VOPADREN-521076 format. One record per residue (C-alpha): y, z, x. Coordinates in steps of 0.02 Angstrom, whole numbers, padded with zeros to 5 digits, always signed. Each point is the difference from the previous one (the first is absolute). Layout:
<sites>
YZX/...
</sites>
This chain:
<sites>
+04373+03669+03893/+00063+00106+00112/+00185-00049+00080/+00069+00065+00138/+00180+00069+00004/+00118-00077+00131/+00040+00110+00155/+00160+00089-00016/+00137+00012+00136/-00078+00145+00095/-00191-00083+00004/+00076-00151+00072/+00104+00109+00128/-00154+00087+00058/-00111-00156+00017/+00126-00088+00095/+00015+00145+00117/-00190+00037+00008/-00007-00206+00047/+00154+00039+00147/-00117+00149+00061/-00152-00089+00008/+00075-00145+00109/+00086+00139+00107/-00155+00063+00038/-00090-00153+00033/+00138-00057+00112/+00041+00186+00109/+00191-00028+00041/+00056-00149-00100/+00134+00057-00111/-00028-00021-00182/+00132+00007-00147/-00032+00142-00134/+00073-00044-00185/+00104+00175+00009/+00048+00088+00163/-00071+00154+00070/-00158+00099-00018/+00007+00020-00186/-00077-00167-00063/-00143+00034+00136/-00044+00158-00080/+00011-00071-00169/-00131-00140+00062/-00121+00109+00112/+00001+00171-00102/-00122+00030-00161/-00085+00147-00073/-00119-00023+00127/+00095+00042+00140/+00090+00163+00087/+00156-00026+00087/+00144+00095+00079/+00194-00054+00049/+00136+00090+00086/+00114-00082-00145/+00023+00103-00148/+00047-00163-00100/-00183-00087+00073/-00081+00149-00059/+00071-00011-00189/-00058-00176+00010/-00181+00041+00060/-00017+00127-00136/+00052-00126-00129/-00145-00108+00076/-00122+00146-00051/-00050+00023+00175/-00036+00158+00073/+00140+00064+00121/-00092+00092+00141/-00002+00069+00167/+00046-00118+00141/-00164+00019+00085/-00093-00042-00147/+00103-00139-00054/-00046-00197-00035/+00158-00067+00010/+00161+00089+00096/+00171-00063-00018/+00149+00048+00123/+00160-00043-00029/+00080+00108+00126/-00121-00010+00154/+00117+00047+00149/-00085+00087+00151/-00096+00129-00101/-00189-00072+00015/-00081+00138-00092/-00026-00101-00149/-00093-00136+00105/-00106+00135+00108/-00065+00071-00170/-00047-00177-00087/-00181-00037-00039/-00070-00131+00113/-00165-00010-00072/-00182+00014+00092/-00087-00104+00112/-00131-00018-00161/+00151-00017-00133/+00141-00071+00088/+00085-00068-00184/+00004+00181-00039/+00160-00005+00136/+00170+00009-00089/+00131-00137-00040/+00155+00044+00090/+00183-00072-00065/+00147+00030+00106/+00178-00055-00030/+00064-00061+00160/+00126-00119+00050/-00086-00165+00065/+00061-00103+00156/+00064+00171+00084/-00092+00126+00106/-00136-00032+00124/-00075-00154+00037/-00166-00026-00052/-00152-00118+00039/-00112-00006-00127/-00195-00067+00004/-00149-00008-00091/-00069-00079-00168/+00139-00104-00097/+00119-00034+00155/-00014-00156+00086/-00014+00045+00200/+00136+00136+00007/+00163+00051-00103/+00159+00090+00062/+00102+00082-00139/+00117+00162+00005/-00029+00150-00125/+00138+00133+00004/-00129+00139+00026/+00000+00107+00160/-00142-00058+00119/-00073+00170-00015/-00054-00051-00170/-00081-00139+00074/-00091+00109+00135/-00063+00114-00135/-00064-00143-00102/-00108-00051+00153/-00058+00182+00041/-00036+00026-00200/-00098-00186-00011/-00156-00020+00082/-00055-00154-00103/-00071-00019-00120/+00087+00167-00040/+00172-00020-00044/+00130-00029-00123/+00084-00135-00089/+00192-00031+00012/+00136-00080-00086/+00164+00009+00069/+00143-00024-00137/+00182-00073+00036/+00102-00024-00143/-00099-00153-00089/-00102-00029+00144/-00185+00073+00042/-00106-00021+00142/-00192+00052+00014/-00100+00066+00144/-00177+00042-00024/-00087+00111+00103/-00095-00149+00094/+00164-00042+00052/+00031+00058+00215/+00170+00031+00025/+00088+00004+00159/+00162+00055+00036/+00116-00094+00121/
</sites>
């Protein structure tokens, strides 16, 4: 008879993080609670041996390497982690947006940015009941570049992490800067 070992604390946290990310993506713009703050638990939940990742953070690069994932060039990465997005949007301009034939090849971008500050945004699309307005402390140029890069179905998935809170914005979501 096979016995299954009970999950350890890391696995429990990764499962809870994955569930929060799934619900964040299903309901764009709605905040979800992560079991631990910051982008590190997101990396633990999303990255595995089959992924290529890039990060501007030394700590996250170390964590990514521990998962067995390849650390790759920005343009080829499946997952990008920006802890210091600032006004330099070169990372966003280089990120993989998939193709019309394979839109799911688009990258997942995880950005650390304060919620409830920054330009007022109006979201609409699948998972949004009508429209939803929120603030994310990313420059307006970020959203303009996203619109330029993302001709649906191409695009990238976005998670914004603020401490223990996360919101998801899929490529199918339309964002208007108000």
